[in-house]
C-alpha positions in Angstrom: 7.3 17.9 -15.7 6.1 17.2 -12.1 3.1 16.2 -10.1 0.3 18.7 -10.4 -2.5 18.0 -7.9 -6.1 18.9 -8.3 -7.1 21.6 -5.9 -10.9 21.5 -5.8 -11.3 18.1 -4.1 -13.3 16.8 -1.2 -10.7 14.0 -0.7 -7.0 14.2 -0.6 -6.5 10.5 -1.0 -8.7 7.7 -2.2 -7.9 3.9 -2.1 -9.7 0.9 -3.5 -9.4 -2.2 -1.4 -10.6 -5.5 -0.1 -10.8 -5.3 3.7 -10.2 -8.3 5.9 -9.0 -9.1 9.4 -5.7 -10.2 10.8 -5.4 -12.6 13.7 -2.2 -12.3 15.7 -1.0 -14.4 18.7 -0.2 -12.3 21.7 3.4 -12.0 22.9 5.1 -12.7 19.5 4.2 -16.4 19.8 3.8 -18.7 16.7 0.2 -19.5 15.6 0.4 -23.2 16.2 1.5 -22.7 19.8 -1.1 -20.1 20.7 -4.7 -20.0 22.1 -5.1 -16.3 22.5 -5.2 -13.9 19.5 -5.9 -10.2 18.8 -8.0 -9.3 15.8 -7.6 -6.1 13.7 -9.1 -4.9 10.4 -6.5 -4.7 7.7 -5.6 -4.3 4.0 -2.5 -3.1 2.3 -4.3 -0.1 0.7 -6.0 1.1 3.9 -2.6 0.8 5.6 -1.3 3.3 3.1 -4.2 5.7 3.6 -3.8 5.7 7.4 -0.8 8.0 7.4 -2.9 10.8 5.7 -6.1 10.1 7.7 -4.3 10.2 11.1 -2.5 13.4 10.1 -5.8 15.1 9.3 -6.3 14.8 5.5 -9.7 13.7 4.2 -9.5 10.1 3.0 -12.0 7.8 1.3 -12.0 4.0 1.0 -13.9 2.2 -1.8 -14.6 -1.5 -0.9 -17.3 -4.0 -0.4 -18.9 -5.7 2.6 -20.8 -8.8 3.6 -24.3 -7.8 4.5 -25.2 -8.4 8.1 -21.8 -9.8 9.0 -20.4 -8.8 12.4 -16.9 -8.8 10.8 -18.2 -6.2 8.3 -19.4 -4.1 11.3 -16.0 -4.5 13.0 -14.3 -3.3 9.8 -16.6 -0.4 9.3 -16.1 0.8 12.9 -12.4 0.4 12.5 -12.3 2.6 9.3 -14.4 5.2 11.1 -12.0 5.2 14.0 -9.2 5.9 11.5 -11.0 9.0 10.4 -11.8 7.5 7.0 -15.0 7.8 4.9 -15.9 4.5 3.2 -18.3 3.5 0.5 -19.2 0.0 -0.7 -21.9 -2.4 -1.7 -23.2 -4.8 0.9 -23.3 -8.3 -0.6 -25.6 -11.0 0.6 -23.5 -13.7 2.3 -25.3 -16.5 0.5 -25.3 -19.0 3.4 -22.5 -20.5 5.5 -20.4 -21.4 2.4 -20.9 -18.0 0.7 -19.0 -14.7 0.9 -16.8 -13.5 3.8 -14.0 -11.1 4.5 -10.5 -12.5 4.1 -8.5 -13.8 7.1 -4.8 -13.1 7.5 -3.4 -15.3 10.2 0.1 -14.1 11.2 2.5 -14.1 14.0 5.0 -11.3 14.4 8.0 -13.6 15.0 10.7 -12.9 17.5 14.5 -12.8 17.4 15.9 -15.6 15.3 12.4 -16.9 14.5 10.9 -15.1 11.5 7.2 -14.2 11.1 4.9 -16.6 9.4 1.8 -15.4 7.4 -1.1 -17.6 6.4 -3.7 -16.0 4.0 -7.1 -17.5 4.0 -9.0 -15.8 1.1 -11.6 -18.4 0.3 -14.9 -16.7 -0.6 -13.4 -13.3 -0.3 -16.1 -10.7 -0.9 -13.5 -8.2 -2.2 -13.3 -10.3 -5.4 -16.8 -9.0 -6.3 -15.7 -5.4 -6.4 -17.5 -4.1 -9.5 -17.4 -0.7 -11.2 -21.2 -0.8 -11.7 -21.6 -0.4 -7.9 -19.9 3.0 -7.7 -20.7 6.4 -9.2 -17.2 7.3 -10.4 -18.5 10.5 -12.1 -19.7 11.7 -8.7 -16.7 10.5 -6.8 -14.0 11.9 -9.2 -16.1 14.6 -11.0 -18.3 16.3 -8.4 -16.6 15.3 -5.1 -13.1 15.3 -6.4 -9.9 13.4 -5.4 -6.3 14.7 -5.4 -4.5 11.3 -5.5 -6.0 7.9 -6.0 -3.8 5.0 -4.9 -4.3 1.6 -6.7 -2.6 -1.7 -5.8 -1.7 -4.7 -8.0 -3.2 -6.9 -5.2 -6.7 -5.5 -5.9 -6.2 -5.3 -9.7 -5.3 -9.0 -9.8 -8.0 -10.4 -7.4 -10.5 -11.2 -10.1 -11.5 -10.2 -13.6 -14.1 -7.9 -12.0 -11.6 -6.1 -9.8 -9.2 -5.7 -12.7 -11.8 -3.9 -14.7 -12.8 -1.9 -11.5 -9.2 -0.6 -11.1 -9.0 0.2 -14.9 -12.2 2.2 -14.7 -11.0 4.1 -11.6 -7.7 4.9 -13.4 -9.7 6.2 -16.5 -12.0 8.3 -14.4 -9.1 9.7 -12.4 -7.3 10.7 -15.6 -10.4 12.3 -17.0 -10.9 14.5 -14.0 -7.3 15.5 -13.3 -6.7 13.2 -10.3 -3.1 12.0 -9.9 -2.6 8.2 -9.9 -0.3 6.2 -7.6 0.1 2.5 -8.5 1.9 0.0 -6.2 2.5 -3.0 -8.5 2.5 -5.7 -5.7 3.0 -8.8 -7.9 1.7 -12.1 -6.4 2.5 -15.3 -8.2 -0.7 -17.1 -7.1 -2.9 -14.3 -8.3 -1.2 -14.3 -11.8 -1.3 -18.0 -12.4 -2.9 -18.7 -15.9 -3.8 -15.0 -16.2 -0.5 -13.5 -17.3 -1.7 -12.0 -20.6 -4.9 -10.6 -19.2 -3.2 -9.0 -16.2 -0.2 -7.7 -18.1 -2.6 -5.6 -20.3 -4.5 -4.3 -17.3 -1.3 -3.4 -15.4 0.2 -1.8 -18.5 -2.8 0.5 -19.0 -2.9 1.6 -15.3 0.9 2.2 -15.3 0.7 4.2 -18.5 -1.7 6.6 -16.8 0.1 6.7 -13.4 2.1 9.6 -12.0 3.7 7.5 -9.2 4.9 3.9 -9.6 6.0 1.8 -6.7 7.6 -1.6 -6.8 10.7 -3.7 -6.5 12.7 -5.1 -9.4 10.6 -8.3 -9.6 7.4 -6.2 -9.7 8.5 -4.2 -12.7 9.8 -7.2 -14.5 6.8 -9.5 -13.9 4.0 -7.0 -14.0 5.2 -4.7 -16.7 7.8 -6.7 -18.6 10.6 -4.2 -17.9 14.0 -5.9 -18.6 15.9 -6.4 -15.4 19.5 -5.5 -14.7 22.3 -8.1 -14.7 22.4 -10.1 -11.5 24.4 -8.3 -8.8 25.3 -8.9 -5.2 22.8 -9.2 -2.5 24.0 -6.2 -0.5 21.8 -3.1 -0.4 24.3 -1.0 -2.3 24.0 -3.3 -5.2 20.3 -3.2 -4.9 20.3 0.6 -5.2 22.4 0.4 -8.4 20.3 -2.3 -9.9 17.1 -0.4 -9.1 18.4 2.7 -10.9 19.1 0.6 -14.0 15.6 -0.8 -13.8 13.9 2.6 -13.4 15.8 4.2 -16.2 14.2 1.5 -18.5 10.8 2.0 -16.9 11.0 5.8 -17.5 11.3 5.1 -21.3 8.3 2.7 -21.2 6.1 4.9 -19.0 7.1 8.6 -19.6 4.0 10.0 -17.9 5.2 8.8 -14.5 7.2 11.3 -12.6 8.0 9.3 -9.4 9.4 5.8 -9.1 10.1 4.4 -5.6 10.9 1.3 -3.6 12.1 0.4 -0.1 15.3 -1.4 0.8 15.3 -4.0 3.6 17.9 -6.3 5.0 16.9 -8.5 7.9 19.4 -8.8 10.6 17.0 -10.5 12.9 13.2 -10.4 13.3 13.5 -7.4 15.5 16.3 -5.5 13.8 16.3 -4.5 10.1 18.4 -2.3 7.9 15.9 0.0 6.3 16.4 2.3 3.4 14.5 3.8 0.4 15.2 5.1 -3.1 13.0 7.4 -5.1 13.4 8.8 -8.6 11.7 12.2 -9.1 12.0 13.5 -12.6 15.7 13.4 -13.4 16.6 13.5 -9.7 17.5 10.6 -7.4 16.8 10.6 -3.7 18.3 7.8 -1.7 18.0 7.0 2.0 21.0 4.9 2.9 19.9 1.9 4.9 20.2 2.2 8.7 19.2 -0.1 11.5 15.7 0.2 12.9 14.1 -1.8 15.7 11.1 -3.9 14.6 8.2 -4.9 16.8 6.1 -6.2 13.8 7.4 -5.8 10.2 4.0 -6.2 8.4 2.9 -2.9 7.0 6.3 -1.2 6.8 6.3 -0.9 3.1 2.7 0.4 3.1 3.8 3.0 5.7 6.5 4.1 3.3 4.1 4.6 0.5 1.6 6.4 2.8 4.2 8.7 4.1 5.5 9.6 0.7 2.0 10.3 -0.6 1.3 12.5 2.4 4.4 14.5 1.8 3.4 15.0 -1.9 -0.1 16.0 -0.8 1.4 18.6 1.5 3.4 20.1 -1.3 6.8 19.6 0.3 10.1 19.6 -1.6 10.8 16.2 -3.2 13.7 15.4 -1.0 11.3 15.3 1.9 8.9 12.9 0.2 11.3 9.9 0.5 12.4 11.0 4.0 8.9 11.2 5.4 8.1 7.9 3.6 11.1 6.2 5.1 10.2 7.5 8.6 6.5 6.5 8.3 7.5 3.0 7.3 9.9 2.8 10.3 7.1 4.1 12.5 4.7 1.4 11.2 7.1 -1.4 12.3 6.8 -0.1 16.0 3.0 -0.8 15.9 1.2 -4.2 16.4 -1.4 -3.0 13.9 -0.4 -3.3 10.2 -0.7 0.4 9.9 1.1 3.4 11.6 -1.0 5.7 13.7 1.2 8.9 13.8 0.3 11.3 16.6 1.5 14.2 14.5 4.1 15.2 11.9 6.7 15.8 14.6 6.6 12.2 15.7 7.5 11.0 12.2 10.2 13.6 11.7 11.7 12.6 15.1 12.2 9.1 13.8 13.9 10.5 10.7 16.2 12.5 12.9 16.9 9.5 15.2 15.5 11.3 18.2 13.9 8.8 20.5 14.1 11.0 23.6 11.0 11.3 25.8 8.8 14.2 25.1 7.2 15.8 28.1 
């Protein structure tokens, strides 16, 4: 048992996503008290892919755009600056009340004041993602992909995106591409769609090699029975996650890796950060330690991105969770939702606790 990656591939990592923009007040101020904002292109899945793209691996993004939109151009230029190839249909806006890219309006918080996030997804063009708009035989068959990363956020956006993710998983399995699936349950996405989405998530999870999620994700997305309620401390969370994953292994025997992050908020700018990963019969735990936080959004995506990068590099499994932990910690030092590692050494220095100046 183990993850066997396809070798003859144009792309190391491929992600399917709905791109949008984030508006953030400057100086850690709350939204309602601000008149000056920075804008960045964002999505959870492109956040994951950024670790590999900045460290030199070929990455591709499947998405969709609003035709003629300056926001679309902004997003395309941003993806190119992150060294990512992208492919996606350009959808007609359909007038002022038609399609657009989602807006994520969020302040970073400061000290005792926590961050607040407001998602404005009305008319989101990403909900139109349709498998008919992509040549999956070309992408997975002729071009080739080593790992495809799917997210429950995209699978649950609409019936079309659910089918889109299903067909990607089927094509990946057919052509020997490994599948990573971050469950990412959202109550508002699942409302009145539980049976439909449970079937979709179950099929994707059954084909996956890597499953990521917390206890609630596994329970609500896949129906895995949760452990008895324990304490709120991180040590209890580690024990309860192990109980959960042992049950998930029986339900999804194809998956070789199960992982989650552990976070305890001391203040907005200081967190206890840990991680746990099951690889085959082996457990790899990063005991929580304190990290400084400039902006917490994207830390979990950074963890997944770092873990996938380590797997793609063929390192020993112990390093998968270590590099993931450090990549997540790195992401929280950026004002963008994604980490931009200069090189592997920068990430490993975070793991070693070495913050000395490099000259």
